[in-house]
Structures are given as structure tokens and as C-alpha cells.
C-alpha positions in Angstrom: -2.7 38.0 -10.9 -1.7 34.2 -10.8 -4.9 32.3 -11.2 -5.7 30.1 -8.3 -4.9 26.5 -8.7 -7.4 23.6 -7.7 -6.2 20.6 -5.7 -7.7 17.1 -6.7 -7.3 13.7 -5.5 -9.7 12.3 -8.3 -7.8 13.1 -11.6 -5.7 10.9 -13.4 -5.5 12.6 -16.8 -2.6 14.9 -17.0 -4.4 17.2 -19.9 -7.3 17.6 -18.0 -5.5 18.6 -14.9 -3.0 21.2 -16.8 -6.2 22.4 -18.8 -8.0 22.8 -15.8 -5.5 24.7 -13.8 -5.1 21.7 -11.0 -1.9 21.6 -9.1 0.5 19.2 -10.6 3.8 18.6 -8.8 6.2 18.7 -11.6 7.8 15.1 -12.0 8.9 15.4 -15.4 12.7 15.7 -15.0 12.1 11.9 -14.3 10.3 11.2 -17.3 12.6 13.3 -19.6 15.3 10.6 -18.6 13.3 7.6 -19.4 11.9 9.2 -23.1 15.0 10.9 -24.1 16.5 7.1 -24.7 16.1 6.2 -28.6 14.2 3.1 -27.5 13.7 1.3 -24.1 11.4 -0.6 -22.2 10.4 -0.1 -18.3 8.5 -1.6 -15.6 7.7 0.4 -12.6 5.7 -1.1 -9.5 4.1 1.3 -6.9 1.4 0.3 -4.3 -2.5 1.3 -5.2 -3.3 4.8 -5.3 0.3 6.1 -5.7 0.1 8.0 -8.7 0.9 5.3 -11.6 -1.8 6.4 -13.7 -1.2 10.0 -13.7 2.5 9.2 -14.7 1.2 7.1 -17.8 -1.0 10.1 -19.0 2.0 12.4 -18.8 3.8 9.9 -20.6 0.9 9.7 -23.2 1.0 13.6 -23.8 4.8 13.6 -24.2 4.8 10.9 -27.1 1.6 12.5 -28.5 4.0 16.0 -29.0 1.5 18.1 -26.9 4.3 20.6 -25.8 2.0 23.4 -25.0 0.6 21.2 -22.1 4.1 21.2 -20.4 4.6 25.2 -20.2 6.6 26.1 -16.8 7.6 22.2 -16.3 11.1 20.5 -16.2 10.8 18.9 -19.7 9.7 22.0 -21.8 13.1 23.3 -22.0 15.1 20.3 -22.3 16.7 18.8 -25.6 13.6 16.8 -26.9 12.0 16.6 -30.4 8.4 16.4 -29.2 7.6 13.9 -32.2 4.2 12.8 -32.2 3.9 8.9 -31.9 1.1 6.3 -32.0 0.2 5.6 -28.5 -1.5 2.3 -27.2 -2.8 2.8 -23.8 -4.2 -0.1 -22.0 -6.0 0.1 -18.6 -6.1 -3.2 -17.2 -7.9 -2.1 -14.1 -11.0 -2.6 -16.1 -10.7 -5.8 -16.8 -13.4 -8.1 -14.5 -13.4 -11.2 -16.2 -12.8 -14.6 -14.2 -13.2 -17.0 -17.4 -10.4 -17.3 -20.0 -12.9 -16.7 -22.9 -14.6 -13.7 -21.4 -10.4 -12.3 -20.5 -9.9 -12.9 -24.2 -13.0 -11.1 -25.1 -12.2 -8.1 -22.8 -8.9 -7.8 -23.7 -9.7 -7.8 -27.3 -12.1 -5.0 -26.8 -9.7 -2.8 -25.5 -7.6 -3.7 -28.7 -10.2 -2.7 -30.9 -11.4 0.6 -29.3 -7.5 1.8 -29.8 -7.9 0.5 -33.4 -11.2 2.2 -33.7 -9.2 5.5 -33.0 -6.8 5.3 -35.5 -9.4 4.1 -37.9 -7.8 0.8 -38.4 -10.2 -2.3 -39.2 -9.0 -5.5 -37.3 -9.2 -8.8 -38.9 -8.2 -10.9 -35.9 -10.9 -11.2 -33.2 -8.6 -13.1 -30.7 -7.0 -10.7 -28.0 -3.0 -11.6 -28.7 -3.3 -11.7 -32.6 -5.5 -8.2 -32.6 -2.9 -7.0 -30.4 -0.3 -7.7 -32.7 -1.9 -7.0 -35.9 -2.8 -3.2 -34.3 0.8 -2.9 -33.5 1.6 -3.8 -36.9 -0.4 -2.0 -38.8 0.3 1.4 -36.6 4.0 0.6 -37.2 3.1 0.7 -41.2 0.7 3.5 -40.8 2.4 5.9 -38.5 5.9 4.4 -37.6 7.4 3.4 -34.2 4.7 2.6 -31.4 4.6 3.7 -27.7 2.9 1.1 -25.7 1.7 2.0 -22.2 0.2 -0.4 -19.7 -1.4 0.3 -16.8 -2.1 -2.2 -13.7 -0.8 -5.1 -15.6 -1.1 -7.6 -13.2 -4.8 -6.7 -12.0 -6.4 -9.4 -13.9 -4.3 -11.9 -12.1 -4.4 -10.3 -8.5 -8.4 -10.2 -9.0 -7.9 -14.4 -9.7 -5.5 -15.6 -7.5 -8.1 -18.1 -6.0 -10.2 -18.7 -8.8 -10.0 -22.1 -9.9 -9.3 -20.8 -13.7 -6.2 -18.8 -12.7 -3.7 -21.4 -14.9 -6.3 -20.7 -18.1 -6.3 -17.0 -17.5 -2.4 -16.4 -16.8 -2.3 -18.5 -20.5 -4.4 -15.7 -21.9 -2.5 -12.9 -20.3 1.0 -14.6 -21.4 0.0 -14.8 -24.9 -1.2 -11.4 -24.7 2.2 -9.9 -23.4 4.3 -12.2 -25.4 3.2 -9.9 -28.5 5.7 -7.2 -26.9 8.6 -9.5 -27.3 7.4 -10.5 -30.9 6.9 -7.4 -31.9 9.7 -5.4 -30.4 11.1 -3.8 -33.8 7.6 -1.8 -34.1 8.4 -0.4 -30.4 9.7 3.1 -29.8 8.9 2.9 -25.9 6.9 0.4 -23.4 6.2 1.4 -20.1 4.4 -1.1 -17.7 3.1 -0.5 -14.1 1.6 -2.7 -11.8 1.6 -3.7 -8.1 3.3 -7.1 -8.2 5.8 -8.9 -10.1 4.2 -12.4 -11.3 6.2 -15.0 -13.4 4.3 -16.8 -15.8 2.5 -13.9 -17.3 5.6 -13.4 -20.0 6.5 -10.3 -18.6 9.2 -11.1 -16.5 9.8 -14.4 -17.7 10.4 -13.6 -21.4 10.8 -9.9 -21.8 14.6 -10.0 -21.2 15.2 -6.2 -22.3 12.7 -5.0 -19.7 14.3 -2.5 -17.3 12.6 -2.7 -13.4 13.1 0.6 -12.1 10.9 0.1 -8.9 13.6 -0.3 -6.9 16.0 2.4 -8.5 17.6 5.4 -6.4 16.7 7.4 -9.8 13.4 7.0 -9.8 12.4 6.4 -6.2 10.4 9.6 -6.1 9.3 9.3 -9.5 5.6 9.1 -7.6 4.8 10.3 -4.3 5.7 13.9 -2.9 9.1 14.4 -1.3 9.1 16.9 1.8 10.8 19.7 -0.5 7.8 19.1 -3.0 4.9 19.2 -0.5 6.3 22.5 1.3 7.2 24.0 -2.2 3.8 23.3 -3.5 1.6 23.3 -0.8 2.7 26.1 1.3 -0.4 28.0 1.2 -2.4 25.1 2.1 0.1 23.8 5.0 -0.3 27.5 6.5 -3.7 27.6 6.5 -4.1 23.8 8.1 -1.4 25.2 10.8 -3.4 27.7 12.0 -6.7 25.5 12.0 -4.9 23.6 14.8 -3.1 26.2 16.3 0.2 25.0 16.0 3.6 26.8 14.6 4.4 25.8 11.2 7.2 23.0 12.3 5.2 21.3 14.6 2.4 21.1 11.9 4.5 19.7 9.5 5.7 16.8 11.9 2.3 15.9 12.1 1.4 15.7 8.4 4.7 13.8 8.1 3.8 11.2 10.6 0.2 10.6 9.0 0.8 10.4 5.0 4.7 10.1 4.5 7.3 7.8 5.4 7.2 5.3 2.0 10.8 4.4 0.8 11.3 2.6 -2.3 14.9 2.0 -2.3 18.4 1.8 -0.5 19.2 5.3 -0.5 16.0 6.8 -2.1 14.5 9.6 0.0 10.8 9.2 1.8 7.5 10.4 0.3 4.1 11.2 1.1 1.0 9.3 -0.4 0.1 11.8 -3.1 -3.7 10.7 -3.0 -3.8 11.0 0.5 -2.1 14.2 0.9 -4.5 15.6 -1.6 -7.5 14.2 0.2 -6.3 15.9 3.3 -6.1 19.2 1.5 -9.5 18.9 -0.2 -10.6 18.2 3.0 -10.0 21.1 4.6 -6.8 19.7 6.7 -8.7 16.9 8.4 -6.4 14.0 9.8 -8.3 11.1 8.7 -7.7 7.6 7.4 -8.1 8.0 3.6 -6.2 4.9 3.1 -8.8 2.6 4.8 -11.3 3.9 2.1 -9.3 2.7 -1.1 -9.9 -1.2 -0.1 -7.5 -3.9 -0.4 -6.8 -7.0 -2.5 -9.0 -9.8 -1.4 -6.2 -12.0 -1.5 -4.3 -10.2 1.1 -7.9 -9.7 3.2 -7.9 -14.0 2.9 -4.2 -14.3 4.1 -4.8 -11.8 6.8 -7.8 -14.0 8.1 -6.5 -17.7 7.4 -3.1 -16.8 8.8 -2.0 -16.3 12.2 0.0 -13.3 11.7 2.4 -12.1 14.4 2.7 -8.5 13.0 5.1 -7.6 15.9 7.3 -10.5 14.6 7.1 -9.2 11.2 8.1 -5.7 12.3 11.0 -6.9 14.1 12.5 -9.3 11.4 14.8 -8.8 8.6 14.1 -10.0 5.0 16.4 -10.7 2.1 16.5 -8.9 -1.3 14.7 -11.7 -2.8 11.6 -10.8 -1.3 11.0 -8.2 -3.8 11.5 -10.6 -7.1 9.0 -11.9 -9.2 7.0 -15.0 -7.7 4.5 -17.7 -8.8 0.9 -16.2 -8.6 -0.1 -19.5 -6.9 2.7 -18.9 -4.5 2.2 -15.7 -3.5 4.1 -14.3 -0.6 2.5 -12.1 2.4 5.2 -10.2 3.4 6.1 -9.4 -0.4 2.5 -8.5 -1.1 2.0 -6.1 2.2 5.0 -4.4 0.8 3.6 -4.3 -2.9 0.2 -3.1 -2.1 1.8 -0.5 0.0 1.2 -1.6 3.9 5.0 -1.9 4.5 7.8 -0.2 3.2 11.5 -0.1 3.7 12.5 1.4 7.0 16.5 0.3 7.0 18.7 -1.8 5.2 22.0 -3.7 5.7 24.6 -5.5 4.1 25.7 -9.0 5.2 29.3 -8.8 5.1 29.7 -12.4 6.3 28.3 -13.5 3.1 30.3 -13.8 0.2 27.8 -12.3 -2.0 27.2 -9.5 -0.1 23.2 -9.7 0.2 21.0 -7.0 1.1 18.7 -7.4 4.3 15.7 -5.3 4.9 13.7 -4.3 7.6 9.8 -3.6 6.9 7.4 -1.2 8.8 4.4 0.8 8.2 5.1 3.8 6.6 2.7 6.1 8.7 0.1 6.1 10.9 -2.7 6.4 8.4 -1.4 3.0 7.1 -0.9 1.6 10.4 -4.6 2.3 11.8 -5.7 1.0 8.3 -4.2 -2.3 8.7 -5.8 -2.8 12.2 -9.1 -1.5 11.1 -9.0 -4.4 8.8 -7.8 -6.8 10.9 -11.3 -5.9 13.4 -13.4 -5.8 10.3 -12.3 -9.7 9.4 -13.8 -10.3 12.9 -17.7 -9.3 11.6 -18.0 -6.6 14.2 -20.8 -4.1 12.9 -19.6 -1.5 15.8 -18.5 2.1 14.2 -15.2 2.1 14.6 -15.0 5.7 14.1 -17.6 6.3 16.9 -18.1 5.4 20.6 -15.9 2.1 20.9 -12.5 4.3 20.0 -13.5 7.1 21.9 -14.6 5.5 25.2 -11.5 3.6 24.8 -9.3 6.5 24.5 -11.4 8.1 27.6 -10.7 5.3 29.5 -6.8 5.1 29.0 -6.6 8.8 29.6 -8.1 8.3 33.3 -6.5 5.0 33.5 -9.3 3.5 34.3 -8.4 -0.6 33.7 -12.2 -1.7 35.0 -13.8 0.4 32.4 -11.0 -0.5 29.7 -11.9 -4.2 29.9 -16.0 -3.5 30.2 -15.4 -1.9 26.9 -13.4 -4.9 25.4 -15.8 -7.2 26.5 -18.8 -5.2 25.2 -17.1 -5.1 21.9 -16.6 -9.1 21.6 -20.3 -9.2 22.5 -20.9 -7.6 19.0 -19.0 -10.2 16.9 -21.1 -12.8 15.6 -20.6 -16.5 16.7 -19.7 -17.8 14.1 -16.8 -15.6 13.5 -15.0 -16.3 16.7 -12.0 -18.5 16.7 -11.3 -20.8 19.7 -7.6 -19.7 19.7 -6.0 -17.5 22.4 -4.0 -15.1 20.0 -7.5 -14.5 18.2 -8.5 -12.6 21.3 -5.3 -11.2 21.7 -5.0 -9.7 18.4 -8.5 -8.0 18.7 -7.4 -6.5 21.9 -3.8 -5.0 20.4 -5.7 -3.6 17.2 -8.2 -1.8 19.2 -5.5 -0.1 20.8 -3.5 0.5 17.7 -6.6 2.1 16.2 -6.9 4.6 19.0 -3.3 5.5 18.3 -1.6 4.3 21.6 1.9 2.3 21.3 1.0 -1.3 22.6 3.6 -4.0 22.4 2.5 -7.7 21.9 4.7 -10.9 22.6 7.3 -8.6 23.9 10.6 -10.7 24.9 12.1 -11.1 28.2 14.4 -13.2 30.1 11.7 -15.7 31.2 9.0 -15.6 28.3 6.9 -13.2 26.3 4.6 -11.0 27.7 1.4 -11.0 25.8 0.8 -7.4 25.5 2.0 -4.1 27.4 1.1 -0.7 26.8 2.8 2.4 28.3 0.6 5.5 28.9 2.3 8.6 30.3 3.6 7.7 34.3 1.7 4.4 33.7 2.4 0.8 32.4 0.0 -1.6 31.7 0.9 -5.4 31.5 -1.6 -7.9 30.3 -1.5 -11.7 30.2 -4.4 -13.7 28.4 -5.7 -16.9 28.6 -8.6 -18.8 27.0 -11.0 -21.0 28.9 -8.6 -21.0 31.8 -8.7 -18.9 34.7 -7.9 -15.2 35.2 -5.8 -16.8 38.3 -3.8 -18.5 35.9 -2.9 -15.7 33.9 -2.2 -13.3 36.7 0.1 -15.8 38.2 2.0 -15.9 35.3 2.8 -12.5 35.0 4.0 -12.8 38.9 6.5 -16.1 38.4 7.6 -14.7 35.3 8.4 -11.4 36.4 7.0 -9.6 33.4 7.1 -6.3 35.3 10.8 -6.4 35.9 12.0 -4.1 33.1 9.8 -1.4 34.3 10.6 -1.5 38.0 13.1 1.1 38.0 11.1 3.4 35.4 9.4 5.4 38.2 5.9 4.9 36.3 3.4 3.1 38.0 2.8 -0.6 36.9 -0.6 -2.2 36.6 -1.1 -5.9 35.9 -4.0 -7.3 34.4 -4.5 -11.1 34.0 -7.5 -11.8 31.6 -9.5 -15.1 30.6 -11.6 -15.0 27.4 -14.4 -17.9 27.3 -14.9 -19.3 23.9 -18.6 -20.6 24.9 -19.8 -17.1 25.6 -17.6 -15.5 23.5 -16.8 -12.6 26.1 -14.3 -11.6 28.7 -15.2 -13.9 31.3 -12.7 -12.2 34.1 -9.9 -10.7 34.8 -7.6 -10.0 38.0 -5.7 -6.8 38.4 -2.8 -5.3 41.0 -1.0 -2.4 41.0 2.7 -2.3 42.2 
């Protein structure tokens, strides 16, 4: 009788997973294609909580020659010598320093710990020189060295707004430059991160580093394809579909909508977020927003807060391929950061045939419901509102929408605004529009903002079954003006022949009271 396999979202050590009989989705075919080369250096970028650490741990076990852990996996029967190499495994996610001297000390301590494991006594006390010394000694004692670096960019991302950033970059540049100077001692190098930063040596100095982040061959190295999900989690999927009293195929569409949708190359298959998927099964098949719990980089939160973000425009636009290239930490791109942190993914792409260079343009979008709702929840939390977004406000708003009750809907919005601390309000019509828009996104309604018409832009509209609600917002003006604008510019024309009931709503927000002052509605 086959032993039961456990599912976990919290183990990132391959050896522990295999020895503890946890379910491991076999990715060793990809890893074999990397390690079978006699010598190579790779960079691999994926969003947070996407399996990068487990990938490095698996590579570590391969290079330590632990063939017994790979019984039944693809690589077991491939032509590979399973030779044991000295492995330097550096987890930069543990670095917390915001001063250059402290950063150098932390890096040195990481290197020293590894040296102690190999019973090597270091003479140098500076991070970069001790790293070089460790490599030289390991090579002399054991032969060529394997270097695995996880979250290489974490010390940079944590300090993007730090006035000492330039000094911190110097430390990181000096540390990573060792990879180039010690290249003769290296058998294999694999580096992971979220972003691609210049001025940290990896992308500016290491000209033999192969970036496989957007390679079709490695698009599904992390995450689960649809086939992998159904083959590895079939029992759990069946149980969950019965729990929701749905047929199997319908349930597959549900879970796909929630946790699938990440695409990392032009022709690569879409994949599920592995951590959210595992948490779903750990939580006995509950559709929840696990992504929001994992947090976001502070710089992304600041950019969202400081910039007037028109997410609808972002989702409509096409972006050149260079949005994925390396950039300076001090000139970080909001769109690139949204992609690299996993809020946006590739939805489609096209080649500009009129361009001599045949440049590729990408359309980006939220990968799935989980991430989309996480983004709008993040926007709402930035207002400082202490309302529980998993409690009464979303539930009551949903009920109002089900009953097509505009008065109740507007009362809930007004109550929500009243809970935002006065110092968090911004005298900007767009601010109130964003709150309105985000609340409806959180509860799962398809709301459209800044929708283009022949004579302007509709602030927002919602299609709800046989009903359409059209909204125009004003700040410190009058609801009559907002309503008259809908009529004058005929924002309702595109829906007139739809057979749906159309409700027009002109609303006015008052900055002094920080409330919805009044609104005017009419059914057509």
C-alpha cells in the first residue's frame, strides 16, 4: 500500500520534503538540463513565494550527490555522474542591514558559517575578500565549487529609499564581483531574485551569466501547469469539487480562475502559484486570498501611494520588451516592479512588423482573481481605513448589488469613507474614485473605470446581470453637475440597445467632511 503523501506550503528544503514524504511536483527534468552542462552560470527571476528557494535546495541536493532523494524522479535515470561538489548556498533573504558596515558584517557572517561547515578558517574579515578566500580554499581542498544565491536583490529592495543606498550597492557590487574574478574555481552558479538591478555587478559585470527568466524552455520551472495540477493533486481536486457540490470540470475552472494565469515567456504555458495552490489544499479547499497575507515590497506600496495610478490604463497599454531588462535601483519602474513582484503577468504579445528591429510588445494584466483582489485590498489599506475587508462592508455591498439597491450601496460607501482618518484623505477626485472602484473589485464585480466613449470618459460603470450602473464623480462641486455630465455627454448610449435597465448616478464628495455629500440617480 502506497504511503500517504502530505501537502505543505511552508517547506522549502528538498531533502526534508522527500524524507518527510511530502508531495513534490517533479521539476528535475528542467534541472537536469541545467546541471548536465560541464560549466554554466544562470539567473532566474520569479515573484515572491513562487518556489525559487525550493529550486535552489533541489539543485543543492543534486550537487551534493544525494541520488537517493531522487528515487522515482525524472533525473534519477538520466546520464549524470552524481559527483559531490562543495556547495556555497547563500540566502540573501535573511539580510536586514541598512548601513554599509552592518551589511558587510552580515555578509561576512554568512560566508563564515559556510566556511565553518567545511572546517575552513578564514583570515579575511571583509565580506568580499572572505568570499573570495572561501572559494579559493574550497577549490583547493575539494575541487570546483557550486554557488547558489537566493534572493540576491533583497538587500537592495529593502533599501530602495535608504539614503545610504549607494554605499550599500558598493558593498553588494564588491561581493558579487567575486563571482567573476573566481570564475576558474566554479562548476555551476545559479542566482535567483525578483528584479534585475544594474550597479550590483551581476548584470553589469558577469557577461557569461545566462538569464533564463523569460526562456520558453524554463517558463514552467516554478509553478504548476494544468497537467501537473491534475496529475499530482487529483485526489484533493475531487474532494474539493464534492465539497462545493460542483462537477469536476466546473470546479477546475474555478480553481484556475483563482490561482492560475502566470505566464513568463511568449510561448510558455501558464502556471499556478505553487504556494497559494498548496495553501488552498492545506486549508481544506477554501477559496481565499492567500497572496495578500504574504505582503508586498515596501517600495511598491510607496509607489502605489505616491503616484496617481490609473490601473485601467496600465491594463490597456502595450509595453516594449525593455521593460523586463535591468534597471538602476534609483530609477525603478512601477510597471516593471508590478510584473516582477507578480501583480502583473504577460497576457499577450505581438511583434511590431513596421519596426525594422521587429520589437516585441507585451500586454500585461492580473494573473488571476487572487492577485487582482490583493491589489485592490492593498489600495484600500493605504487609506488607513480600519474596516475589516473580510467582514460586513464587502458582504453588505454584495447584498446591495444583488438587490440592485443604489441607495444602500451609496450609504455603505459613505460609511466606509467615514472610517478613513482625516489625515489620510487627499483632495483629489481620483482618490475617491479609486476607493469606490477598489471596493467593487474586492467583492468580485466587474467595474470599469475611465471608460472611453465618443465624447469623454465614464468615471465608472458596473454591469450586473440585467442592470447597468453608470457613475460620475465630483469633488466639492454638486451632484447635479455630475449627473448633468452623464446626460450631456450621453454616457449611456453604448448600453441603450442592450436590453438592460440603466441607472445613472451622479455623486459629489465633500473634502471638508470627508464624506459622500449627496448623489442624484435616475433609471432609464
